[in-house]
C-alpha positions in Angstrom: 0.0 -0.1 0.0 1.4 3.4 -1.0 2.4 5.5 2.2 -0.2 8.1 1.2 -2.9 5.6 1.6 -1.8 4.0 4.8 -4.1 4.3 7.7 -2.8 6.4 10.8 -4.5 3.9 13.0 -1.2 2.0 13.9 0.7 5.0 14.6 -2.1 6.3 16.9 -2.4 2.9 18.9 1.4 2.7 19.2 1.5 6.2 20.6 -1.5 5.9 22.9 -0.8 5.7 26.7 -3.2 6.4 29.7 -2.1 7.5 33.2 -2.7 5.5 36.4 -5.2 8.3 37.8 -7.3 7.8 34.5 -7.4 4.1 34.8 -8.5 4.4 38.5 -11.3 6.7 37.3 -12.4 4.2 34.7 -12.4 1.4 37.3 -14.3 3.6 39.7 -17.0 4.2 37.3 -17.1 0.6 36.3 -17.6 -0.5 40.0 -19.9 2.2 40.8 -23.2 0.9 41.4 -26.3 2.6 43.1 -30.0 3.0 42.5 -29.3 6.0 40.0 -26.5 4.8 37.8 -24.7 1.5 36.9 -21.8 1.4 34.5 -20.5 -1.5 32.7 -16.9 -1.7 31.2 -17.9 0.0 27.9 -19.9 2.7 29.5 -17.0 3.4 31.7 -14.4 3.7 28.9 -16.8 5.6 26.6 -17.5 8.2 29.4 -13.9 8.7 30.1 -13.1 9.1 26.3 -16.0 11.7 26.0 -14.7 13.7 28.8 -11.1 13.5 27.6 -11.3 14.1 23.8 -8.5 16.8 23.9 -6.2 14.2 25.6 -7.0 11.6 22.9 -6.3 14.1 20.1 -2.7 14.4 21.3 -2.1 10.9 20.0 -3.3 11.5 16.5 -0.5 11.6 14.0 0.5 14.9 12.5 -0.4 13.8 9.1 -4.0 13.1 9.9 -6.3 14.0 8.4 -4.6 14.0 5.0 -5.9 16.0 2.1 -5.1 15.1 -1.6 -3.7 17.6 -4.2 -3.7 16.9 -7.9 -0.2 17.6 -9.2 -0.1 20.0 -12.1 1.0 17.8 -15.1 1.9 20.5 -17.6 5.1 22.0 -16.5 7.1 24.5 -18.4 9.5 22.0 -19.8 6.9 20.0 -21.2 5.6 22.9 -23.3 9.1 23.6 -24.4 9.4 19.9 -25.4 6.2 19.9 -27.4 7.1 23.1 -29.2 10.6 21.8 -30.0 9.2 18.4 -31.4 6.6 20.3 -33.4 9.2 22.5 -35.0 11.5 19.5 -35.8 8.6 17.8 -37.4 7.8 20.7 -39.7 11.3 20.9 -40.8 11.3 17.0 -41.5 8.1 17.3 -43.4 9.6 20.2 -45.4 12.7 17.9 -46.1 10.3 15.2 -47.1 8.6 17.3 -49.7 11.9 18.6 -50.9 13.2 15.1 -51.4 10.2 14.2 -53.4 10.4 17.3 -55.5 14.0 16.8 -56.4 13.7 12.9 -56.6 15.0 12.8 -60.2 18.2 14.6 -59.5 21.3 12.4 -59.5 22.2 13.1 -55.8 18.8 12.0 -54.7 18.7 9.0 -57.2 22.1 7.7 -56.0 21.0 7.9 -52.3 17.8 5.9 -53.2 14.7 8.1 -52.7 12.8 5.2 -51.1 15.4 4.7 -48.5 15.2 8.5 -47.7 11.5 8.5 -47.4 11.8 5.7 -44.8 14.3 7.7 -42.8 12.3 10.8 -42.9 9.1 8.9 -42.1 10.9 7.3 -39.1 11.9 10.8 -38.0 8.3 12.0 -38.1 7.2 9.1 -36.0 9.7 9.7 -33.3 8.6 13.3 -33.2 5.0 12.3 -32.8 6.1 10.0 -30.0 7.8 12.9 -28.3 4.8 15.0 -28.5 2.5 12.2 -27.2 5.0 11.6 -24.3 4.7 15.3 -23.3 0.9 15.2 -23.1 -0.9 13.8 -20.0 -1.0 10.0 -20.2 -4.1 8.1 -21.2 -4.9 4.5 -22.2 -4.8 5.5 -25.9 -1.6 7.6 -25.7 0.3 5.3 -23.6 0.3 2.6 -26.3 0.3 5.1 -29.2 3.6 6.4 -28.0 5.2 3.0 -28.0 4.0 2.3 -31.5 5.3 5.5 -32.8 8.8 5.2 -31.2 9.4 1.7 -32.0 8.3 2.0 -35.6 10.0 5.4 -36.0 13.5 4.1 -34.8 13.0 0.9 -36.8 12.4 3.0 -40.0 15.5 5.0 -39.0 18.1 2.4 -38.1 17.1 -0.7 -40.2 17.4 1.0 -43.7 20.7 2.5 -42.6 22.0 -0.9 -41.5 20.7 -2.7 -44.4 22.2 -0.2 -46.9 25.5 -0.1 -45.0 25.7 -3.9 -45.1 25.0 -3.7 -49.0 27.8 -1.1 -49.4 30.2 -3.2 -47.4 29.4 -6.3 -49.5 29.9 -4.2 -52.5 33.4 -2.9 -51.2 34.4 -6.6 -50.3 33.7 -7.9 -53.8 35.5 -4.9 -55.4 38.6 -5.7 -53.5 38.5 -9.3 -54.7 37.8 -8.0 -58.4 34.5 -9.7 -58.3 31.2 -8.4 -59.8 28.0 -8.4 -57.9 24.6 -7.2 -58.5 22.4 -6.1 -55.5 18.7 -5.5 -56.4 17.0 -2.7 -54.6 14.0 -5.1 -54.1 16.2 -7.4 -51.9 17.0 -4.4 -49.7 13.4 -3.3 -49.4 12.2 -6.9 -48.6 14.8 -7.2 -45.8 13.7 -3.8 -44.4 10.0 -4.8 -44.7 10.6 -8.2 -42.9 12.3 -6.5 -39.9 9.6 -3.8 -39.5 7.0 -6.6 -39.9 8.5 -8.3 -36.9 8.2 -5.0 -34.9 4.5 -4.6 -35.9 3.9 -8.2 -34.9 5.6 -7.6 -31.5 3.7 -4.3 -30.9 0.4 -6.2 -31.8 1.0 -8.9 -29.5 2.0 -6.4 -26.7 -1.1 -4.3 -27.3 -3.4 -7.3 -27.1 -2.0 -9.1 -24.2 -0.6 -6.5 -21.8 -1.0 -2.9 -23.1 0.5 0.0 -21.5 -2.1 1.9 -19.5 -2.3 5.0 -17.4 -2.0 4.6 -13.7 -2.3 7.1 -10.9 0.7 7.4 -8.7 0.3 8.7 -5.2 3.2 10.2 -3.1 3.6 12.4 0.0 4.3 16.0 -0.5 6.6 18.2 1.5 3.5 19.1 3.5 2.8 16.3 6.0 -0.8 16.8 5.9 -1.0 16.5 2.1 -0.5 13.9 -0.6 -0.3 14.4 -4.2 -1.0 12.2 -7.2 0.0 12.3 -10.9 -0.7 10.1 -13.8 1.9 7.9 -15.5 2.1 5.0 -18.0 2.8 1.7 -16.6 3.1 -1.9 -18.0 4.2 -5.3 -16.9 7.8 -5.8 -15.9 8.1 -8.8 -18.2 7.1 -6.5 -21.1 9.8 -4.0 -20.2 12.4 -7.0 -20.1 11.3 -8.2 -23.6 11.4 -4.6 -24.9 14.9 -4.1 -23.7 15.9 -7.6 -25.1 14.4 -6.6 -28.5 16.6 -3.5 -28.7 19.7 -5.2 -27.5 
């Protein structure tokens, strides 16, 4: 149980003490019997408690009663992050359009436009993930953030690795004075295969154990106050599998 939700009853009972004169008073009422009044044990204790409320209040913990305060999620740095990611995304979209507009120029043709489109699309996905990460979490945005960040980095890294491997293969054959033909379709199929694995992984994750919003409660500096904020949480096993995937 979170400390903010723990009952103060244990602390109060542990701190409670009663003096000998008070105990004698309770026993006196308990044994007092006459024609007008007759006390049993419960009546005696309740009478003593009602007449000594101020004494009992001294044993209450300082943090009781505790009020709850909603933490302000949108801090200044989150607005800066959203603005920065938005500006970067606009620049990437502009670059995407310029790449498409000049797609027939030699420098773009040699760089393979389709590979460039994948890199730029992956960059856009990462920017979208950054913007979603800065917004207050919800069940929808928690999983959407993971989809965009994993697909984004897959489209950023996989094409570079595949193309780098192809260039390395060409250089090795050139050193041996051997001729080799690498068809672009094979590169695209390799990239598609790896990205498909990422999609399958995300689909299984979303169905079996999605990342959801969860309220986290914590004590504030004020002892009589607890604050809570919303975060995205998911199973530890899923986190281990995600780390294993990227390693």
